[in-house]
C-alpha positions as a Markdown table, in Angstrom:
| # | Residue | x | y | z |
|---|---|---|---|---|
| 1 | Unk | -6.0 | 26.7 | -3.1 |
| 2 | Unk | -8.3 | 23.9 | -4.3 |
| 3 | Unk | -9.1 | 21.0 | -2.1 |
| 4 | Unk | -8.3 | 17.7 | -3.7 |
| 5 | Unk | -10.0 | 14.7 | -2.2 |
| 6 | Unk | -7.4 | 11.9 | -1.8 |
| 7 | Unk | -8.4 | 8.3 | -1.5 |
| 8 | Unk | -6.8 | 6.3 | 1.2 |
| 9 | Unk | -5.0 | 3.1 | 0.1 |
| 10 | Unk | -6.8 | 0.8 | 2.5 |
| 11 | Unk | -4.5 | -2.2 | 1.9 |
| 12 | Unk | -1.5 | 0.0 | 2.8 |
| 13 | Unk | -3.3 | 1.2 | 6.0 |
| 14 | Unk | -4.0 | -2.4 | 7.0 |
| 15 | Unk | -0.4 | -3.5 | 6.3 |
| 16 | Unk | 0.9 | -0.5 | 8.3 |
| 17 | Unk | -1.3 | -1.4 | 11.2 |
| 18 | Unk | -0.2 | -5.0 | 11.1 |
| 19 | Unk | 3.5 | -3.9 | 11.0 |
| 20 | Unk | 3.1 | -1.6 | 14.0 |
| 21 | Unk | 1.3 | -4.3 | 15.9 |
| 22 | Unk | 4.3 | -6.6 | 15.0 |
| 23 | Unk | 6.7 | -4.0 | 16.2 |
| 24 | Unk | 5.0 | -3.8 | 19.5 |
| 25 | Unk | 4.8 | -7.5 | 19.9 |
| 26 | Unk | 8.5 | -8.2 | 19.1 |
| 27 | Unk | 9.7 | -5.3 | 21.3 |
| 28 | Unk | 7.5 | -6.3 | 24.3 |
| 29 | Unk | 7.1 | -10.1 | 24.2 |
| 30 | Unk | 6.0 | -10.2 | 27.9 |
| 31 | Unk | 9.0 | -11.8 | 29.7 |
| 32 | Unk | 12.4 | -11.8 | 28.1 |
| 33 | Unk | 13.3 | -15.1 | 29.9 |
| 34 | Unk | 10.6 | -17.1 | 28.0 |
| 35 | Unk | 10.1 | -15.8 | 24.5 |
| 36 | Unk | 8.1 | -17.6 | 21.9 |
| 37 | Unk | 10.7 | -18.6 | 19.3 |
| 38 | Unk | 9.2 | -16.8 | 16.3 |
| 39 | Unk | 9.5 | -13.6 | 18.3 |
| 40 | Unk | 13.3 | -13.8 | 18.4 |
| 41 | Unk | 15.7 | -12.9 | 15.7 |
| 42 | Unk | 17.4 | -15.7 | 13.9 |
| 43 | Unk | 20.9 | -16.3 | 15.3 |
| 44 | Unk | 22.6 | -15.7 | 11.9 |
| 45 | Unk | 21.4 | -17.9 | 9.1 |
| 46 | Unk | 17.7 | -18.0 | 8.3 |
| 47 | Unk | 14.9 | -15.8 | 9.4 |
| 48 | Unk | 11.9 | -15.6 | 11.7 |
| 49 | Unk | 8.8 | -13.4 | 11.4 |
| 50 | Unk | 10.6 | -10.9 | 13.7 |
| 51 | Unk | 13.2 | -10.4 | 11.0 |
| 52 | Unk | 10.6 | -9.2 | 8.5 |
| 53 | Unk | 9.2 | -6.3 | 10.6 |
| 54 | Unk | 11.8 | -3.7 | 9.7 |
| 55 | Unk | 11.9 | -4.5 | 5.9 |
| 56 | Unk | 8.1 | -4.2 | 5.9 |
| 57 | Unk | 8.4 | -0.8 | 7.7 |
| 58 | Unk | 10.9 | 0.4 | 5.1 |
| 59 | Unk | 8.6 | -0.8 | 2.3 |
| 60 | Unk | 5.7 | 1.2 | 3.8 |
| 61 | Unk | 7.9 | 4.3 | 4.2 |
| 62 | Unk | 8.9 | 4.1 | 0.5 |
| 63 | Unk | 5.4 | 3.7 | -0.8 |
| 64 | Unk | 3.9 | 6.5 | 1.4 |
| 65 | Unk | 6.8 | 8.8 | 0.4 |
| 66 | Unk | 6.1 | 8.3 | -3.3 |
| 67 | Unk | 2.3 | 8.7 | -2.8 |
| 68 | Unk | 2.8 | 11.9 | -0.8 |
| 69 | Unk | 5.3 | 13.5 | -3.3 |
| 70 | Unk | 3.0 | 12.6 | -6.2 |
| 71 | Unk | 0.0 | 14.2 | -4.5 |
| 72 | Unk | 2.0 | 17.4 | -3.7 |
| 73 | Unk | 3.2 | 17.7 | -7.3 |
| 74 | Unk | -0.3 | 17.1 | -8.6 |
| 75 | Unk | -1.5 | 20.0 | -6.4 |
| 76 | Unk | 1.2 | 22.1 | -8.2 |
| 77 | Unk | 3.6 | 22.6 | -5.2 |
| 78 | Unk | 7.0 | 23.9 | -6.2 |
| 79 | Unk | 9.9 | 21.5 | -6.0 |
| 80 | Unk | 11.8 | 24.0 | -3.9 |
| 81 | Unk | 9.0 | 24.1 | -1.3 |
| 82 | Unk | 8.9 | 20.3 | -1.2 |
| 83 | Unk | 12.7 | 20.2 | -0.7 |
| 84 | Unk | 12.5 | 22.8 | 2.1 |
| 85 | Unk | 9.8 | 20.8 | 3.9 |
| 86 | Unk | 11.9 | 17.6 | 3.6 |
| 87 | Unk | 15.0 | 19.3 | 5.0 |
| 88 | Unk | 13.0 | 21.0 | 7.8 |
| 89 | Unk | 11.4 | 17.7 | 8.9 |
| 90 | Unk | 14.7 | 15.9 | 8.7 |
| 91 | Unk | 16.4 | 18.6 | 10.8 |
| 92 | Unk | 13.5 | 18.5 | 13.4 |
| 93 | Unk | 13.7 | 14.7 | 13.6 |
| 94 | Unk | 17.4 | 14.8 | 14.1 |
| 95 | Unk | 17.1 | 17.6 | 16.7 |
| 96 | Unk | 14.4 | 15.7 | 18.7 |
| 97 | Unk | 16.4 | 12.5 | 18.6 |
| 98 | Unk | 19.5 | 14.4 | 19.8 |
| 99 | Unk | 17.5 | 16.0 | 22.6 |
| 100 | Unk | 16.0 | 12.7 | 23.6 |
| 101 | Unk | 19.3 | 10.9 | 23.6 |
| 102 | Unk | 20.7 | 13.5 | 26.0 |
| 103 | Unk | 17.5 | 13.6 | 28.2 |
| 104 | Unk | 18.9 | 11.5 | 31.1 |
| 105 | Unk | 22.0 | 13.8 | 31.4 |
| 106 | Unk | 20.3 | 17.2 | 31.9 |
């Protein structure tokens, strides 16, 4: 197997870091009784910076998925092997989520 040096997309790494920092900030604003208004979700109409965190996260997931699949195909990985890894990871994520959701009960 040949080692292919992949270049990191630095702008995506910075954007990912800012998004994770935003997630931490909006989920832990300090005290829930006195939240800085931009850290709250919009009641219904409009938006606040908080309402952009999840779409930014989904954008990052989509870009990294495409970059990862493109790199694996360039290495010559078989489509079946790629699909097996996707299904295995999906099943493990589901299993861990299922176990964590039942954690307080057993």
